[in-house]
C-alpha positions as a printed Julia matrix, in Angstrom:
251×3 Matrix{Float64}:
  98.85  118.54   65.12
  98.05  114.9    64.36
  98.13  112.4    67.19
 101.37  110.38   66.77
 100.03  107.45   68.81
  98.49  105.42   65.92
 101.67  105.67   63.85
 103.73  104.55   66.85
 101.54  101.46   67.3
 101.92  100.66   63.6
 105.69  101.01   63.93
 105.67   98.69   66.94
 103.72   96.1    64.97
 106.21   96.26   62.1
 109.14   96.12   64.53
 107.97   93.15   66.6
 106.17   90.91   64.11
 108.95   90.47   61.6
 109.61   86.96   62.84
 106.54   86.26   64.97
 103.01   85.37   63.88
  99.93   86.87   65.51
  99.23   83.52   67.17
 102.72   83.47   68.69
 102.3    86.99   70.07
  98.86   86.11   71.43
 100.19   83.04   73.26
 103.07   85.09   74.67
 100.65   87.79   75.84
  98.56   85.19   77.66
 101.67   83.78   79.34
 102.93   87.24   80.26
  99.58   88.33   81.67
  99.26   85.15   83.71
 102.78   85.5    85.08
 102.25   89.12   86.07
  98.91   88.51   87.78
  99.98   85.31   89.49
 103.39   86.29   90.76
 103.6    90.08   90.47
 107.01   89.79   88.83
 108.76   92.73   87.28
 107.81   92.85   83.62
 111.12   94.29   82.5
 113.37   91.55   83.85
 114.14   87.86   83.93
 111.45   85.31   83.23
 108.79   87.9    82.42
 110.66   89.08   79.32
 112.79   86.03   78.75
 111.56   85.23   75.24
 111.13   87.17   72.01
 107.39   86.51   72.18
 107.01   87.98   75.65
 109.09   91.0    74.73
 106.95   91.56   71.65
 103.74   91.16   73.66
 104.92   93.64   76.27
 105.98   96.2    73.67
 102.93   95.76   71.44
 100.25   95.51   74.1
 101.24   96.76   77.54
 103.32   99.7    76.29
 100.47  101.29   74.31
  97.94  100.38   77.02
 100.04  102.16   79.64
 100.45  105.14   77.31
  96.68  105.5    76.93
  96.04  105.2    80.68
  98.71  107.72   81.65
  97.61  110.15   78.96
  94.07  110.13   80.33
  95.33  110.64   83.88
  97.58  113.53   82.84
  94.64  115.16   81.06
  92.3   114.67   84.02
  94.84  116.14   86.44
  95.84  119.0    84.16
  99.42  117.83   84.67
 100.58  119.15   81.32
 100.08  122.79   82.31
 102.23  124.5    83.21
 104.57  122.34   81.18
 107.48  120.83   83.09
 110.9   121.63   81.74
 111.84  117.96   81.72
 110.25  114.66   82.73
 112.17  111.87   84.43
 110.55  108.47   83.9
 111.76  106.14   86.66
 111.64  102.46   85.72
 110.47  103.61   82.31
 109.9   100.23   80.67
 109.31  101.02   77.0
 108.96  104.73   77.78
 105.18  104.89   77.46
 104.37  106.87   80.62
 107.01  109.56   80.2
 106.12  109.89   76.53
 102.41  110.27   77.26
 103.04  113.06   79.75
 105.6   114.81   77.53
 103.27  114.84   74.53
 100.5   116.39   76.61
 102.9   119.02   77.96
 104.16  120.2    74.58
 107.02  119.87   72.09
 109.64  121.63   74.2
 109.53  119.09   77.02
 112.43  116.65   77.2
 111.97  113.17   78.68
 114.61  110.92   80.21
 114.1   107.29   81.15
 115.95  105.1    83.63
 115.43  101.37   83.34
 117.21   98.27   84.69
 116.51   96.25   81.55
 118.78   97.07   78.62
 116.15   95.77   76.2
 113.46   98.02   77.66
 115.76  101.06   77.64
 116.36  100.45   73.94
 112.61  100.22   73.37
 112.13  103.49   75.25
 114.57  105.22   72.93
 112.58  103.85   70.0
 109.36  105.13   71.58
 110.68  108.64   72.09
 112.04  108.83   68.55
 108.87  107.51   66.87
 106.69  109.9    68.88
 108.85  112.88   67.92
 110.08  113.62   71.43
 113.38  114.95   72.68
 114.31  112.05   74.86
 116.76  109.38   75.87
 116.79  106.33   78.12
 119.66  104.64   79.86
 120.17  101.5    81.82
 120.42  102.19   85.53
 118.93  101.72   88.99
 116.21  104.18   89.94
 117.46  104.07   93.53
 120.57  105.95   92.4
 118.83  108.43   90.1
 119.21  112.16   90.69
 115.73  113.68   90.85
 114.84  117.06   89.36
 113.62  119.95   91.46
 111.69  123.06   90.45
 110.43  122.94   86.9
 110.87  119.19   86.59
 108.45  116.3    86.48
 108.88  112.77   87.81
 106.74  109.8    86.79
 106.8   106.32   88.34
 104.34  104.19   86.41
 103.73  100.53   87.29
 107.11  100.24   88.97
 106.89  101.18   92.66
 105.2    97.91   93.61
 108.12   95.99   92.14
 110.7    97.5    94.51
 111.92   95.89   97.74
 110.32   97.46  100.8
 113.44   99.33  101.9
 113.95  100.78   98.43
 110.27  101.73   98.22
 110.39  103.56  101.56
 113.51  105.43  100.46
 111.92  106.37   97.14
 108.87  107.82   98.9
 111.05  110.14  100.97
 113.05  111.17   97.91
 109.9   111.92   95.88
 108.43  114.0    98.68
 111.73  115.89   99.0
 111.72  116.57   95.25
 108.17  117.86   95.6
 109.24  120.25   98.34
 111.89  121.58   95.96
 109.23  122.29   93.35
 109.09  119.14   91.22
 105.74  117.69   90.25
 105.4   113.96   90.9
 103.06  111.39   89.34
 102.82  107.78   90.55
 100.58  105.32   88.66
  99.77  101.75   89.66
  97.12   99.11   88.87
  93.85   99.56   90.67
  93.8    96.07   92.27
  94.28   96.64   95.98
  95.99   93.33   96.69
  98.91   94.3    94.45
 100.04   97.24   96.58
  99.54   96.98  100.38
 101.81  100.02  100.72
  99.38  102.28   98.83
  97.47  103.72  101.84
 100.7   104.91  103.44
 101.85  106.55  100.22
  98.41  108.11   99.7
  98.48  109.63  103.19
 101.99  110.98  102.61
 101.1   112.57   99.27
  97.94  114.16  100.69
  99.9   115.45  103.64
 102.33  117.08  101.21
  99.51  118.88   99.38
  98.87  116.23   96.74
  95.99  113.92   95.92
  95.17  110.24   95.39
  92.71  109.06   92.76
  91.24  105.97   91.18
  90.42  106.19   87.48
  88.18  104.41   84.99
  88.2   105.63   81.42
  86.39  104.2    78.38
  88.95  102.3    76.32
  89.19  103.19   72.63
  91.83  100.65   71.68
  93.48  100.76   68.26
  92.7    97.72   66.07
  95.85   95.76   66.93
  95.36   96.14   70.69
  91.67   95.32   70.44
  92.45   92.2    68.42
  95.1    91.04   70.87
  92.81   91.84   73.8
  90.04   89.64   72.39
  92.34   86.85   71.27
  94.02   86.64   74.68
  90.64   86.84   76.51
  91.7    89.88   78.53
  88.74   92.34   78.27
  90.04   95.92   78.47
  86.77   97.73   77.87
  87.96  100.24   80.45
  91.33  101.71   81.25
  91.75  101.48   85.02
  94.54  102.77   87.23
  95.14  104.76   90.38
  97.47  107.65   90.85
  99.23  109.87   93.33
  99.93  113.45   92.28
 102.0   116.24   93.74
 101.38  119.45   91.76
 104.09  122.08   91.26
 104.51  124.41   94.19
 104.02  128.11   93.65
């Protein structure tokens, strides 16, 4: 079966450059990257996605970049086998993380996204459809989401750091409880330590529950559009880097 990723990136380019030039997308990507690094703001809300250029840059660049990173992590962990029955993508953004896991797990896996941004939820639905997945995304608060148990998968990619501390502590307990019920849980965050002072506590909790914590560096084989944007915005993604927490399915 052919990899649907290149066709998805081409569809994203067609979708988001109808009214924007490459230079406009490049400038928006630089602004978005600077905002995220400087202030750690949530990329799916408010100022971070407040213009068409920033939304296009996020969809065209960060969505596919996150897809590639999560796909490599899923492969390294063997998280696609046995295949989960369904995957819940909490704070799904454009749906990249849930889609990457679902594609590795096989065509029968359904993916559902929950996202506070209506624009991002719409993009996630586009992602699932273009990648040939059975999936849907809705606008909602991940703090209220019902989590699957045995046979299900839960992914939180690049979202836990954006939660208030009380919501983050509550989510940790809920994820661990879902793991005890038989769900498999994958958390992915940037590798920069300053971004997530809560990471050691979460790592200890996941290890104590029978899981693992990892840091990853993978060679980056970016498609032409991402490579061009990466160079033009002076970003330098020669490697895909991330760290993860993983709770495997219980027997």
